[in-house]
N, C-alpha and C positions, 0 to 999 in steps of 0.2 A: 412426832414419829408414831406410826401405827404400831399396834400390839396384837400379836396372834398368840393364843394359848392352845397347846397341844395337849389331848387327853388319850389316855390308853386305858380303857376301862377293863375291870376285872371280869371274871366270869360270874362270881357271885361269892356270898359267904353267909352263914348264919350271924346274927348280931353278937357282938362280943368275942368273936372267934378270930384267930390270926388266918391270914391267907396261906394257901397250899404252898410250902416253900419251894417245891420243885417246879411250880408254876411261875416263879419269879425270875424271868430271864430277861435281858435287855430287848426292849422292842425296837428292833432295828428300822422298822418302817417309819418310826417317829424321828429317829436320827437322820434318816433319808430326807424326810421332809424338811427338817430343820436346815439341813445343807443346801436345799433348794430355795430357801427363804432369803431374799436380798438384804442387804445391810440395813435398808430403810425400815426394817421391822424389828422391833423388840420381840423376844421370845419368852414365854413360860411353859414348862412342861410339868403336868402332874400325872403320875402313875397311879391310878386308882387302886392297884394291887398293894401298894406300899405305904400310901399317904393320903390325908384328907384333901379335898379339893376346896381351895378358897374361892367361893362363887362370888365374893364381895370384891376380888381385886379387878381393877378396870382392865378391859380388853376390848378390841375392835372386831376380833373374829375368833371363834373356837373351831378347832379341827380335831374330829374324832375319828379314829381308825377302828373299825369292828370286824370281828369275825362272827361267826354264826352263834357260837357259845357266848359271846359277850355282846351280843346285839341288844338284848333287852336291857342291860345295865348302860350300854352307850346311848340308847334312846331315852332312859330316865335322866342321864345327865344331861342330854341334849335339851330337854323338856324344862329342866330348871334354868339353864341359861337363856332360852327363848323367853322364859317367863319375865327374865330381866331384861328383855329386849335386846340381847346380844345376838348376832347372827352366828348360825351354825353350819358348817359344812361336814359331811360324813363321808367317809371313803373305806376302802378295804374290800376284801373279798366278797363279805356278804352284802355290802351296799352295791356291789357290782351285779350281783345276782339277783337282788330284790331292791331295784333304785325306787320304784314307786312307793314301797313300804317306807324306805329309809327317808323319802322325801316328806312323808307325813310327820316326821319329827326333827327336819332340818330345812334350812333355806336353800341349801345347794347339796347335790351329791356327786362325788367323784366316780365315774365309771370307768374302771381299767386302772392302769398304772399311773400314780400321780406325777410322775416325771413329765408326762406330755401334757399336763393341763394345770399344774399347780400355779404357775406364773399368771395364767389368765385368772384363776380364782382369786389370787391376791390382788391384782389389778382391779377386778370388779369390787372386791371387798373395800379396797381404798376408795372407790367412788360410791360407796354405799349402795351397791346393787347386786349383791349375790343372788343368782338367779337359777333355779331349777337344776337341770341335770348337765354335767359337763362330761363330755365323752372324749376318751383317748383310746386309740387302736393298738397300743402296745407294740409297735413295730420299729421304735427307735432303737439304736445300737446301745449296748450298755457300757458306754465309755465315760470317763471321767466322772464316776460315781463315788463319792467320798463321805460317808456318814459323817454327821456332827455329833461325836461321842461326847462333846462337852456338856451336852444336856443330861447325861447320866450322872454327873458329878454329884456326890452326896446321897446317892440312893443305893440301897443295900441289895444289889442284885446277886442272884446265884453266881458263884465264883467261876465264870468262863465267859470269853469274848466272843460274840457273834460276828461271823463275816459271811457275806453272800459272794459266791464266784460265779454263778449261773442261775438262770431262772426257767422254770418249767421242767416238762419230763417228756422224752419221746414215746413212753407207754400211753395206753389209752384206756386204763381201767375205769369201769363205768361208775364207781362209788367216789372217785377223786376229785375233790374241788379244784385242786391244783390243775388237773388236766382240763377240767371245764374252763377255768379261768385263762389259762394260757393256749386253750384249743389244741393241745398235743404238740405244742412247739417247744423248741429247747433252744435258749440264747445264752451265750457266754460273755462274761466281761473279759476284757483283755488281761493276759496273765501278768502282765508288768503292773497294771492298775492294783491287782489283788496283792502282789508282793509289796508294793509300796504301802498299801493300807495296812498290811500285818506289820510292817516294820515301824509304822507310826503308832501302833497300839503298845502299851507297856503292859504286856501279858506274854506268857508262853504257853497258854492253853487255850485252844480255840474250838468252836463249834462251827462247822462250815454247814449253813443252814439249807445249802442247795437240796432240792427234792430229790435229786439223783446225781451224786458227785461225779460219777462215771458215765453220765449219760452220752456223752461224746468220748468214746475210750481213747482215741488219737490225742485229744485235747487234754484228757485226764493224764495220759503219759507225760506230755509236756509239762503240765501243772505240777505233778508230784515231783518231778525231777527239779523244778525250780524251787520248790519248798525245801528240799534237802539241806541246803547251807544254812537254813533259818534256825534249825535245832529247835523246833516247836513241838508240842504234843497236839494233837487234834482228834476230834471225832466228826463223823458226818453221817450221810444217809445214802444207800445205794440199794439197787435191786440185787437179787440173789445171782444173777448172771455173772456179777463180778468174780465169783469163785472159779469160774471157767478159764479165766485170763490170768495165767500164772505170772507173767511179766508184769502185768498191771497190779497184781497183789504184792508182789516184791517192791514194786516203786512205791505203793501205798505205804507198806510197812516202813521203807526206808526213810520215807518223807515225815514220818512221826505220827502215823495213824495209830490211834490206841483202841478205837471201836467203831463199829457201824451199826446204825440203825436199819434193820432189813424187814420189809413187809413179807411175812411168809403167809399171812392172811388165814390159810386153812391148809389141813392135811388131807383134804378131799379134793381130788382132781376135778370132780364135778362142780364143786363149789367154785373153784378157780375159773372154770369156763363162765359160770353165772356172773362172776365179777368181771370178766373180760381181762383176767390177770394172766395172759397166756405165756408170759416170759416164765413163770414159776413152774417147776416139775416137781412134784411131791416125791417121786421116787428118787430124788436127787438131793433131797435136803441134808441128809446126814454126810454125805460125800462133800457136799459145798461146805457145810460147817467145819469139817475136818480140815479142807484146804485153807479156810481162811483162819483157823485156830493155829495151824502150824506156822502161821507168819506173826503170831502174837497178837492178833486183832480180836478184841472182844466182841460180842454180838449182844445188841438189843433187839430182840425178835417181838414182832407185833402179830397178834392173832385176832381174827374177827370171827364172831360168834352170831347165831341167829340166822345163818344162811340156809337155803332150802334143803341142802342134804346134810345138815347137822343132825346130831343125836347125842344123848349123854354119853354113850359109848366114845364117840369121836371126841368129845370134850375130854373125857378122861385120858383119851390117848394123846391129846394135844399137850395136856399138862405133863404127863409122864415123858413125852417126848422133850420138852423144854428142860424138864429137871435131869433127864438122862443125858441129854447133850450138854448139861451144865452152862447153860446161856447165862450171860452176866446179868441181864434184866429181861424181862417179858412183859407184854401188856395184852390183857385179855379183855376186850371190849365187844359189845355188841356193834354190828355194822350200823353206822349213823348216816341217816338220809339226809344230806346236806342238799339245800336248795341249789338249782343250777346244774345238778348232776343227773345223767340218765337214770341212775338207781332211785333217786328221789321221785322222778317222774313216773318211773314204772309203778312204784308203790301208790303214787297218788292216782294213776290211771285204774289201777286194780282195786282201789278203795281199801288198800290195806293200812293206810295211815290212820291212826287212832287219834293223834293231834296233828291237825294239818300244819299250822305254824307253831310247832312246839317250842321254838326258841322265845316266843313271845308269851307262852302260858305261864301264869303265875303259880300254877300248880305243878309244873315241870320240874324234876329233880335230876340232878347230873347222874347218870347211870340208869336212868329209866328208859326203857324202850318206847318210842312214839309210834310204833307200828306192830301190826299183828305177824309175827313170824310164823312159817310153816311148820317149824319143828317143835317149838313149845308154845306155851303161853307167854305173853309179854313179862308178866311177873315171874315165871320160871326162868326166863332168859336173864332178867335182872339178878335174880339170886344166883344163877349158875356162873355168871360173870365175876360177882362179887366173892364167891366161894373160890373161884379158881385164882384170883388174885391173892386171897388170904393163904391159898395152899402153896402157891409159888414163892410168896414172901414170908412163909412160916420160918421160924429159926432153923428147923432141921433140913429144910431145903436150901436155906442160905449157907449153912455149914458144908453141906454136900457139894454144893456147886462152887464153893471156896477152893475145893480140891482140883479144880481145873487150873493146873499151874502152867498151862501153855499159854493161856490168853487172859484169864481173869486175874490171877494173882502171879504174873510172871515177873514183876518188878515190885519193889517196896511201894512205889507211888500207885501203882494199879491195885495192889492189896489195900492200902488204905482208901482208895476211892471205892473199890468193891464193897468193903464193909460199911463204909459212911453211907454210900448211895443206897445199899440194899436195906440197911436198918432205918434209913429215912423212908424208904417206900413201905417198910412194914408198918412204920408208925402212921404213915398217911393213907393206908388202904381204907381204914374207917372214916378218916377225916374228910376224904374225897366223897364217900358214898352218901348220896341224897342232898348235895349242895343244891340250894336253890339258885335259879339264874336272876342275876340282878338283886335289887333289894326286895326282902320278903313281902313288904307292903307298898302298894302304889303311893308315891309321894314321900317315900321315907329316903334320906340320903344320910347313910352312916359315917361315921368318923373311925379310922383305924385305932 
């Protein structure tokens, strides 16, 4: 019987330190790959964030899923397996955007969604001929997709179950790798399939990982209605436009929605134009937040810094806005130039990238700006982002935001979650800052 080893690489860590706890969620992509693997293959799964990899265990194929932040570590793992003459195939968003780069470290590269090509890759591997680039067009219907969660058994993940109900986003923001990967297309799974999957998971708290859970409002209404009898609690991601649809908000709240991640990106209308995020209207933010809070739904707001119309005054205003609105959680990160996006290409064309392939650099650190922003120096931008996080997750800020009894602490469960997650983030602000990508030294392979 043939054997495949799945690997989910970490972003990186300093030797002797534990991995960031909030980054330890179930890798649903690996569970999907496992479900697509026929019975004639044995499976092993190593999550590099949680456990050491046993390179000595025999296997016929290694499959590594990478994102841009995990690419360097993924390549290091692939290099070690190939040194042992074991074929490696690499897939994921980053491999799709940079297939030639990935092929330098692998025998095969999956370009696009694995569902359309995984069977062919396994067939070639069984014949000992994994070859080059495997292309799939991402045009198949999302039917009969059921992740194999048995591969998660025994692994200490963050206590929330991930479920995918759709892929892609109808918006066309120029910084977003999701939009670039799916080319602005939005596809949904049959609602009956999703409900069946939820019923098969022994949990009552879920994270719907859709990039925009309400990307199709009519479908979202049907989905939220179908969720109501399940009596679950869930969080997801949506655009700010959800606030203008009161009926959809009511259905969302009634279906068990406890919180939404919303990309505000900037309080500057000019910056939003630069990003191509036309759906956001800065003069409507407070009204939108009020409408969502009234339904008991907490907000995780994300903000981007380092945009052309930024200033220290705008940053101060952004932090004050987040605290005044008593947002459950907030992220303050510099805009990241991901390969494959128009934003990355514009920086490359203008010569603004200070580190071309920053994800491969042994000197790059998490939180570092790999480009020259117009508003600050790169080092100023990094420091301002770090200070913004420390400010928002300071104990006085956490206490103040806890007084949002309409959505942050409107139930005992939400109150517990609010305090536990915010205190965890307070602890992790310093731990995340300056983490190297991959192993600190070439050829090093750490153990947890």
